[in-house]
VOGU-3710 file (C-alpha; in Angstrom, 3 decimals, decimal comma):
1> xxxxxxxxxx> 56,740/41,550/52,241  59,183/41,461/49,306  56,823/42,770/46,682  59,338/45,195/45,170  61,596/42,319/44,094  64,788/43,908/45,329  68,060/42,103/45,762  69,355/42,032/49,324  73,128/41,881/49,697  74,586/40,743/53,030
11> xxxxxxxxxx> 78,166/41,999/53,238  80,550/41,157/56,070  81,964/38,330/58,126  81,669/35,955/61,056  78,720/34,427/62,862  76,684/37,630/62,850  76,778/37,912/59,043  75,728/34,267/58,721  72,853/34,861/61,149  71,761/37,828/59,008
21> xxxxxxxxxx> 71,917/35,622/55,918  69,964/32,778/57,502  67,230/35,102/58,690  66,984/36,842/55,324  66,627/33,513/53,526  63,802/32,566/55,888  61,857/35,641/54,754  62,552/35,969/51,033  63,451/33,662/48,139  67,103/32,746/47,753
31> xxxxxxxxxx> 67,210/34,082/44,194  66,931/37,634/45,590  69,842/37,243/48,030  73,457/38,196/47,316  76,491/37,629/49,550  79,600/39,816/49,692  82,287/38,366/52,000  85,267/40,403/53,154  88,326/40,230/50,930  90,303/38,217/53,461
41> xxxxxxxxxx> 87,623/35,525/53,727  89,313/32,506/52,138  86,293/30,241/52,528  87,688/28,369/55,517  86,285/28,675/59,030  88,561/29,505/61,926  87,570/30,586/65,411  84,629/32,189/63,628  82,676/30,546/60,790  83,413/31,757/57,271
51> xxxxxxxxxx> 80,598/33,627/55,528  82,012/32,612/52,148  82,160/28,952/53,142  78,574/29,022/54,399  77,336/30,792/51,254  79,043/28,324/48,932  77,844/25,305/50,890  74,252/26,538/50,853  74,336/27,776/47,251  73,895/31,474/47,800
61> xxxxxxxxxx> 75,117/33,753/45,026  78,427/35,399/45,894  78,964/38,792/44,320  81,561/41,560/44,195  81,541/45,336/44,544  81,667/46,011/40,808  78,474/44,035/40,228  76,478/45,456/43,120  77,508/49,019/42,273  75,446/48,594/39,092
71> xxxxxxxxxx> 72,446/46,892/40,718  69,628/49,431/40,897  67,061/47,347/42,784  69,400/46,658/45,702  69,310/46,758/49,485  72,898/46,653/50,768  73,379/45,537/54,384  76,821/45,690/55,975  77,658/43,790/59,156  81,391/43,865/59,934
81> xxxxxxxxxx> 82,146/44,568/56,285  85,704/45,879/56,421  86,144/47,498/53,006  85,454/51,182/52,447  82,778/51,683/49,820  82,049/54,698/47,640  78,334/55,450/47,859  78,577/57,542/44,692  79,324/54,387/42,711  76,100/52,701/43,853
91> xxxxxxxxxx> 73,027/52,850/41,650  70,996/52,174/44,796  70,625/54,546/47,745  69,389/51,858/50,141  72,692/51,270/51,911  72,781/50,294/55,584  75,366/49,400/58,199  75,160/47,758/61,624  77,935/49,347/63,686  79,280/47,892/66,946
101> xxxxxxxxxx> 78,824/50,991/69,121  76,259/53,549/70,165  76,939/56,159/67,507  78,154/58,844/67,370  80,587/57,422/69,962  83,328/55,071/68,785  83,131/55,594/65,048  85,680/53,757/62,927  87,708/50,718/63,973  88,478/48,753/67,139
111> xxxxxxxxxx> 85,136/49,743/68,682  84,923/46,682/70,921  88,468/47,200/72,200  88,030/50,876/73,076  84,706/50,332/74,844  86,449/47,984/77,282  89,696/49,971/77,398  87,945/53,170/78,497  85,660/51,427/80,970  82,331/52,128/79,261
121> xxxxxxxxxx> 79,340/51,088/81,360  76,978/50,793/78,395  77,309/49,962/74,725  75,268/48,515/71,895  74,765/48,386/68,138  73,590/51,130/65,784  71,755/50,716/62,481  72,546/53,676/60,241  72,471/54,679/56,610  75,807/54,583/54,817
131> xxxxxxxxxx> 77,202/57,830/53,466  80,711/58,724/52,286  81,923/59,388/55,821  83,107/56,718/58,253  80,069/55,683/60,316  78,606/59,178/59,944  75,315/58,299/58,245  71,872/59,034/59,624  70,811/56,814/62,528  67,761/54,593/62,109
141> xxxxxxxxxx> 67,767/52,465/65,264  69,883/51,408/68,242  69,951/48,606/70,767  71,693/49,050/74,127  73,013/46,794/76,858  75,106/47,117/80,002  78,768/46,141/80,045  79,357/44,064/83,158  82,369/44,777/85,326  84,105/41,509/84,400
151> xxxxxxxxxx> 83,349/41,548/80,676  86,515/41,417/78,617  87,078/42,068/74,907  86,064/38,561/73,839  82,900/38,287/75,945  81,824/41,769/74,876  82,449/41,005/71,195  80,163/37,988/71,426  77,477/40,220/72,937  77,893/42,750/70,140
161> xxxxxxxxxx> 77,316/40,001/67,581  74,257/38,781/69,484  72,692/42,227/69,777  73,426/43,102/66,142  71,271/40,155/65,102  68,476/41,215/67,447  68,595/44,718/65,962  68,556/43,264/62,451  65,458/41,156/63,109  63,709/44,105/64,713
171> xxxxxxxxxx> 64,325/46,338/61,680  64,244/43,846/58,814  60,713/44,627/57,664  61,281/48,372/58,035  64,409/48,199/55,875  62,597/46,285/53,153  59,727/48,755/53,113  61,812/51,893/53,775  59,497/52,450/56,717  61,731/54,269/59,190
181> xxxxxxxxxx> 62,816/57,698/60,384  66,511/58,511/60,091  68,112/61,201/62,247  71,363/63,064/61,697  74,199/62,371/64,091  75,485/64,957/66,547  79,123/65,161/65,501  80,056/67,265/68,543  79,541/64,165/70,673  81,353/61,797/68,339
191> xxxxxxxxxx> 84,631/59,961/68,751  86,646/58,268/66,021  89,463/55,705/65,951  91,381/54,737/62,833  92,560/51,261/61,904  96,111/52,289/62,796  95,178/53,804/66,173  96,388/50,751/68,072  99,180/48,205/67,781  97,998/45,141/69,689
201> xxxxxxxxxx> 101,388/43,426/69,634  103,219/46,354/71,243  100,549/47,626/73,623  99,629/44,301/75,244  102,632/44,502/77,635  102,015/45,982/81,081  104,422/46,849/83,904  102,278/47,446/86,973  103,296/48,093/90,568  99,853/48,844/91,943
211> xxxxxxxxxx> 96,584/47,736/90,332  93,626/50,036/89,899  90,424/50,106/87,819  92,117/51,958/84,969  94,695/49,193/84,525  91,943/46,612/85,048  89,965/47,935/82,080  93,056/48,224/79,894  94,087/44,645/80,610  90,567/43,342/79,872
221> xxxxxxxxxx> 90,648/45,072/76,495  93,496/42,793/75,394  91,838/39,558/76,523  90,826/38,170/73,150  92,274/34,623/73,041  91,775/34,024/69,291  94,325/36,792/68,638  96,134/37,905/71,788  96,368/37,887/75,556  97,887/40,656/77,704
231> xxxxxxxxxx> 101,234/40,183/79,405  101,372/41,724/82,870  104,704/41,871/84,669  106,064/39,239/82,244  103,182/36,796/82,812  100,474/35,930/80,281  97,027/36,726/81,646  94,147/34,687/80,260  91,530/36,479/82,373  91,094/38,957/85,209
241> xxxxxxxxxx> 88,188/39,503/87,592  87,197/42,194/90,058  85,387/40,671/93,045  84,870/42,107/96,508  87,105/45,071/95,634  89,964/42,716/94,790  91,644/42,020/91,445  92,064/38,330/90,681  94,422/37,259/87,898  94,139/34,001/85,975
251> xx> 97,460/33,191/84,350  98,042/31,034/81,297
//
């Protein structure tokens, strides 16, 4: 399965990146595995486990961009890797990303937030090749799931992590063997959001006289307890449900 003796670099963060790393180490020898944590990973776990901490504890080799740029026999796999990379600096062309949306929709940042904010009924994860655009590379595979009416930003994020791992396992052998068909994206149907497109601290405040589904979705998008909760009419909302055509608030 790993007859070409290529290094596999897992780059990213959180539980999903660790799951990728665990699965990879169950299939190939550890000496062929490299780990590239995000720059802000200080090696200490918070609400999510630290990829750097896990790699150090389990004696995986941690690398940096300068080193992997010069690694010819490399398969680079990004899962929530937050740094922009220059594909022209890579010696390898086997560069892949698992993006938390159904591309070409929701390219860029804050994908989980905007899916909830705009009331999407369906989402998923896309495996695509990395090019010099932002999530514009050719699509290899997707996995879809339904967003339930009462899913908020936190519950949906956990699903995105879960489905990214399922997509990774499904395509692992194909990535190793370059046994896949990649299709160009239809940019006419794409949407893009920059890192600066939202200010969570300012936008989490709501003044509402009459609730509707639009406000319901917007409020749910800010329900992410590790970082913020929405404030509706001066009250902190820890959750909101829509049952029997009624909106039910749960206050902190």
